[in-house]
TORPATI-480943 format. One line per 10 residues: number of its first residue (from 1); their letters; for each residue y, z, x of N, C-alpha, C, O. Coordinates in steps of 0.1 Angstrom, whole numbers, plus 5000, padded with zeros to 4 digits. Layout:
# TORPATI-480943
NUM	A	Y Z X Y Z X Y Z X Y Z X  ... .
//
This chain:
# TORPATI-480943
1	XXXXXXXXXX	4835 4965 5026 4846 4960 5018 4841 4950 5008 4833 4941 5012  4844 4951 4996 4839 4942 4985 4848 4930 4984 4860 4930 4982  4841 4918 4986 4848 4906 4984 4841 4899 4973 4829 4900 4970  4849 4891 4965 4844 4884 4954 4835 4872 4960 4835 4870 4972  4829 4865 4951 4820 4853 4955 4829 4843 4962 4823 4835 4970  4842 4842 4959 4850 4832 4966 4855 4837 4979 4862 4830 4986  4852 4849 4983 4856 4855 4996 4869 4862 4995 4874 4867 5006  4875 4863 4983 4888 4870 4982 4885 4885 4979 4874 4888 4975  4895 4893 4981 4894 4907 4978 4892 4910 4963 4898 4903 4955  4885 4920 4960 4884 4924 4946 4896 4933 4944 4902 4938 4953 .
11	XXXXXXXXXX	4899 4935 4931 4910 4944 4927 4907 4959 4933 4915 4966 4938  4894 4963 4931 4890 4976 4936 4892 4978 4951 4897 4988 4955  4888 4968 4958 4890 4969 4973 4904 4969 4977 4908 4976 4986  4912 4961 4970 4927 4961 4973 4933 4975 4970 4941 4980 4977  4928 4981 4959 4933 4994 4956 4928 5004 4966 4936 5013 4970  4916 5003 4971 4911 5012 4981 4919 5011 4994 4923 5021 5000  4923 4999 4998 4931 4997 5009 4945 5003 5007 4950 5010 5016  4951 5002 4996 4964 5007 4993 4964 5022 4992 4973 5029 4997  4953 5028 4986 4952 5043 4986 4950 5048 5000 4956 5059 5003  4943 5041 5008 4941 5045 5022 4955 5045 5029 4958 5054 5037 .
21	XXXXXXXXXX	4962 5035 5026 4976 5033 5033 4985 5045 5028 4992 5050 5036  4984 5048 5015 4993 5059 5010 4989 5072 5016 4997 5080 5020  4976 5074 5018 4971 5086 5025 4976 5087 5039 4980 5097 5044  4975 5076 5046 4980 5075 5060 4995 5078 5060 4999 5086 5069  5003 5071 5052 5017 5074 5051 5020 5088 5049 5029 5094 5054  5013 5094 5039 5015 5108 5036 5012 5118 5047 5017 5129 5047  5004 5114 5057 5001 5122 5068 5012 5122 5079 5011 5130 5088  5022 5114 5077 5033 5113 5086 5046 5116 5078 5051 5108 5072  5051 5129 5079 5062 5133 5071 5075 5124 5072 5081 5121 5062  5078 5119 5084 5090 5110 5085 5087 5097 5077 5096 5093 5070 .
31	XXXXXXXXXX	5076 5091 5078 5072 5079 5070 5072 5082 5055 5076 5074 5047  5066 5093 5052 5065 5096 5037 5079 5098 5032 5082 5093 5021  5088 5104 5039 5102 5106 5035 5109 5092 5033 5116 5090 5023  5107 5083 5042 5112 5070 5041 5107 5063 5029 5114 5056 5021  5094 5063 5027 5087 5057 5016 5093 5062 5002 5096 5054 4993  5093 5075 5001 5098 5081 4989 5112 5078 4986 5116 5075 4974  5120 5077 4996 5134 5074 4994 5135 5059 4989 5143 5057 4980  5128 5050 4995 5128 5036 4991 5123 5034 4977 5127 5026 4969  5112 5042 4974 5106 5041 4960 5115 5048 4950 5113 5046 4938  5124 5057 4954 5132 5064 4945 5125 5075 4937 5128 5078 4926 .
41	XXXXXXXXXX	5115 5081 4944 5108 5092 4937 5107 5104 4947 5109 5103 4959  5104 5115 4941 5102 5127 4949 5087 5130 4951 5079 5123 4945  5084 5139 4961 5070 5141 4964 5061 5146 4952 5049 5142 4951  5067 5153 4942 5060 5157 4931 5057 5146 4921 5049 5148 4911  5063 5135 4923 5061 5123 4914 5051 5113 4918 5049 5103 4912  5045 5115 4930 5036 5105 4936 5025 5102 4927 5021 5090 4924  5018 5113 4922 5006 5110 4913 5010 5102 4901 5002 5093 4898  5020 5105 4894 5024 5098 4882 5028 5084 4885 5025 5074 4878  5036 5082 4896 5040 5069 4901 5029 5060 4905 5029 5048 4902  5018 5066 4911 5007 5058 4915 5000 5051 4903 4993 5042 4905 .
51	XXXXXXXXXX	5001 5057 4891 4995 5051 4880 5003 5039 4874 4998 5031 4866  5015 5037 4879 5024 5026 4874 5019 5013 4881 5016 5012 4892  5020 5002 4873 5017 4989 4879 5027 4986 4890 5039 4988 4889  5022 4981 4901 5030 4977 4912 5032 4988 4922 5037 4985 4933  5029 5000 4919 5031 5011 4929 5023 5009 4942 5028 5010 4953  5010 5006 4940 5002 5005 4952 5006 4992 4960 5005 4992 4972  5010 4982 4953 5016 4970 4960 5028 4974 4968 5030 4969 4979  5036 4983 4962 5048 4988 4969 5044 4996 4982 5051 4995 4992  5033 5003 4981 5028 5010 4993 5025 5000 5004 5029 5003 5016  5018 4990 5001 5015 4980 5011 5027 4972 5016 5028 4969 5028 .
61	XXXXXXXXXX	5036 4970 5007 5049 4963 5011 5056 4971 5021 5062 4966 5031  5057 4984 5018 5063 4994 5028 5056 4993 5041 5063 4992 5052  5043 4993 5041 5036 4993 5054 5038 4980 5062 5040 4980 5074  5039 4969 5054 5041 4956 5061 5055 4954 5067 5058 4945 5075  5065 4963 5063 5078 4962 5068 5080 4968 5082 5090 4967 5088  5069 4975 5086 5070 4982 5099 5057 4978 5107 5047 4984 5105  5058 4969 5116 5047 4964 5123 5039 4975 5131 5027 4975 5130  5046 4984 5137 5040 4995 5144 5032 5004 5135 5020 5008 5138  5037 5007 5123 5031 5015 5113 5019 5007 5108 5008 5013 5106  5020 4995 5105 5010 4986 5100 4998 4986 5109 4986 4988 5105 .
71	XXXXXXXXXX	5001 4983 5122 4990 4983 5132 4983 4996 5134 4971 4997 5137  4991 5007 5134 4985 5020 5135 4975 5023 5124 4965 5028 5126  4979 5019 5111 4970 5022 5100 4958 5013 5101 4947 5018 5099  4960 5000 5103 4948 4991 5103 4939 4994 5114 4926 4993 5113  4944 4998 5126 4935 5002 5137 4926 5014 5133 4914 5014 5135  4933 5024 5127 4926 5036 5123 4916 5034 5112 4906 5040 5111  4920 5024 5103 4911 5021 5091 4900 5011 5095 4891 5009 5087  4901 5005 5106 4891 4995 5110 4892 4982 5102 4882 4976 5099  4904 4978 5098 4906 4966 5091 4916 4957 5098 4924 4962 5105  4915 4944 5095 4925 4934 5101 4938 4936 5094 4939 4938 5082 .
81	XXXXXXXXXX	4949 4934 5101 4962 4935 5095 4964 4925 5083 4971 4928 5074  4957 4914 5084 4959 4904 5074 4953 4909 5060 4956 4904 5050  4944 4919 5061 4938 4924 5049 4949 4932 5041 4948 4932 5028  4959 4937 5048 4970 4943 5040 4978 4933 5032 4981 4936 5020  4981 4922 5038 4988 4911 5030 4979 4906 5019 4984 4904 5008  4966 4905 5021 4957 4900 5010 4956 4910 4999 4957 4907 4987  4955 4923 5003 4955 4934 4993 4968 4934 4985 4968 4936 4973  4979 4933 4992 4993 4933 4986 4993 4921 4976 4998 4923 4964  4989 4909 4980 4990 4898 4971 4981 4900 4958 4985 4897 4947  4970 4906 4960 4961 4909 4949 4967 4919 4939 4966 4918 4927 .
91	XXXXXXXXXX	4974 4929 4945 4979 4940 4936 4993 4937 4931 4997 4942 4920  5001 4928 4937 5014 4926 4934 5016 4919 4920 5024 4922 4912  5008 4909 4918 5009 4901 4906 5023 4897 4902 5027 4896 4891  5031 4894 4913 5045 4890 4911 5054 4901 4909 5066 4899 4905  5050 4914 4911 5058 4926 4909 5063 4931 4922 5056 4932 4932  5076 4933 4923 5082 4939 4935 5086 4954 4931 5096 4956 4925  5078 4963 4935 5079 4977 4931 5093 4983 4935 5099 4989 4927  5097 4980 4947 5110 4986 4952 5122 4980 4945 5132 4987 4943  5121 4968 4940 5132 4962 4932 5133 4968 4919 5144 4968 4912  5122 4974 4914 5123 4980 4900 5129 4994 4900 5133 4998 4890 .
101	X	5129 5001 4911 5133 5015 4911 5146 5017 4919 5151 5028 4920 .
//
């Protein structure tokens, strides 16, 4: 995991964590359905939505709203749950993805 000289996450590492989370969510149809419903997009729109600012932060926000889902992902990914919050903070930049859609 790439940390900057100050010990904080790099933008690239935060994106890697969020993409891993999206992949994890996508592997669980019920969770994917919930996520897409909250994001206001269909399955065919994931790729284009992922390019929008705030989308990856929205993925992490979704994950943080469900402790069991969060712990399941972080355990499988071999990262601390606090890394999700750090990555979210790095990617959010003050943007709430779900409030925009």
